[in-house]
N, C-alpha and C positions, 0 to 999 in steps of 0.2 A: 667176280661180282658184276652182273649185267644190268640188274634193274634195282631200284631202291625206291619204295613209296611210303610216304608219311602223311597221315591224315590228322590235322590239328584243328579241324573245324569245330570240335566241341571243347577246346581248351579256351578257358575264360578266367582271367585274374584281372587285377587292377591294371588298366591299359596304360601305356607309355605315350603320352601326347606328343613327345619329341621324336618318336620313331627309334629310340635307342641309340646308344653310342657304339659305333663299331670300333673294336680294339685293333690297333695297328701294331705291327712288328717293326723291327729295325731293318736296315738295309740287307739284301742277300746277295750272295756271289752266285753269278750264273755258272751252272754246270753244263757239260757238253753231253750229247747222246751217248758217246762212248762210255762215259762214266756211269750213266744209267744202265747200259748194257752189262757193264763189268759188275756193278752191284747185284743185278738179278742173276748173272751167271754163278756168282759166288754163293747166293742163296740156294740156287737150284743144285749146285754141287753139294752143299751141306745137307739138303733135304733127305737123302737116303739114310743119313746117320742121325738126324734129328727131325721127326715128323712135324714138330712144332713150327719149322721154318716154312712150311706150306702156308700158314696163316700170314707169315711175314711177307711172302711172295704176293698174296692176295692184297695186302695193304699197298705194296709197291705198284701193283698193277692199276690201282685206282688213279695214280699219277701218270700211268702210261695211256690207258683208254678209259676216259670217263664214262662210268655207267649212266644209264638213263635214270635221272632222278625225278620223281613226281612228288610234289608237296602240295597238299591242300591246307592253305594257311588258316590260322585262327583269325576271326573277326576282330579281336580285341588285343591280342598279344603281338608285339612287334618281332620280326625275325631278325637274326644276326646279319643276314646278307640280303641285299635287294635283288640279288640274282638267285632264283630258285633252283637253278641247275647246279649250283656249287655244292661240293660235298668234301669233307675231310674226314678220314677214318683213322683212328689210333688204335694200336694193340700194345698192352704193356702189363707190367706187374704192379700191383697196388697193395699197400699194407696200412692197417689202421690200428691204433692203440688208444683207447679212450675208456673213461669212467665218468659218464655224463658229459665230460668234455675231454678232448684229446687232439691228436694229430693224425694226418693222413699224408703218406708219400706215395708216388707213383712215377713211373718212367717207362719208356719203350720206343716204338717207331710210329710214325704217322705217314699217310699218303694223302695228296690232295689233288683235285681236278685242276688246279692252278696252271700247270702241273708242278708238283713238288713232292719230295720224299725226304725224310730225315728223322731225327731223334727228338724226343721231348722229355721234360721232367716237370713235376708238379709237386707243390707243398700246400698243405692247407690246414685249418683249424676247424675241428668238428664239434658240435654241441647238440644234445638231444637225449632221447631215450636210447641209450647205447652204453654197453658195458662189456669189455672184452678186448682181446687181441686176435686179429685176423690178418690173412694175406691171400693173394690169389691173383687171377687173371682178369683184366678188364678190357672191354671193347667199347670204344667211344665213337659216336657218329656226331659230327658238328656240321650243321647246314650252312656252310659258308667256306671261305678260303682259309688257307693256313694262318693268315693274319687274324682271322676271327678266332681260331683255335688258341692263339697266343694271348696272354694277359690274364687279368683277374675273373673270376667265376663265383657265382653263388649257386649252389646246387642243393636240391631237396632230395633226400635219400631215403630209401626203405629197403630192408632186407628181411629174409625169412629162412630159418633153417635150424638144423640141417635138413635138406630136402633128399639129397642123395648121399646116404651114409653119413659122412662128415662134411659134405659140401653144402654151403649155404648160397642162396641166389639173391642177388640185390640189383637195384636199378636206380638211376638218378635222373632228374631233369635239370639241365644246365642253363643258367642265365648269366648275361652280362650285365653288371651294375652300372648305371649311368650316373651323371652328376645329380646331387639332391636338388629337387625343385623348390619353389618358393615356400612350400609347406613343409620342407624338410624331408619329404618322401623321396626315397631313392627308386627311380624307375628301373624295371628289369626287362631286358631283351632276351627273348628265347634263343638259345644257342644249339641245343641238341640234347642227346640222350646218351646215357652210359649203361652197360649191363655188365655185371661181374659174377664170377664164381670164386668163392673164398672158402677157406677152412681156418679153424683156430679154436680159441676158448672164449666162450661167452656165458655170462650169468643169466641171458635172456633168450626167449626163442625167436627173437627178431630185433629190429631197430628201426627207429624213425630219427632222422637227424638232418641238420642244415650244415653245410660246409662253406667256408669262405677260403678260397685258394687262388694261386697264381701259377700260370703255366708259361714255361719257357720252351722255345724251339730252337733246334739246330739244324737247319736245311743242308743236306749234303748232295742232293741231285735235284736239278730244276729243268 
């Protein structure tokens, strides 16, 4: 991944007058360059036996060589990070079971321009026009550091399918909830986007839902 461009100039929702609340993670243990090289060597060794490891190497390389990130910010929606060159990419498995309401679980690896590489896990509650059980692969882009990737999220999700045989396509807009204001309204800070390919059983040709989730990270290379 060499370049990444995101244009948010047309995004408009209720603005966050406080500029959002950045989610912070706990202390991390510094890892040496040899550990990073060893991790990459192990992934490259396994790639001929499992082509999916090629995607894992791409995520690791985000923490090695930061891609050129260009973001055109929204005039009203606060960003997760004040530094528009920060990027965290996550690749993992996701599964949802819901009948109007339900749960979502996901986990995998992430790489950040901090630089940092590690594992993540997320659990969430889903509600909306959704009915079925599905699972698949999800790619997430958070426009901030690994600390921005950790913590609570509110996401607005949509999916349609099957598009390719039994495969459905979905996308999410990710936001960080801030403390309630004087009116009781919770401000949302834009965090990033997620794209997924899933398969499963559904009573509907698509879904529209909102998810409240929490993400934990385990850095292994810094």
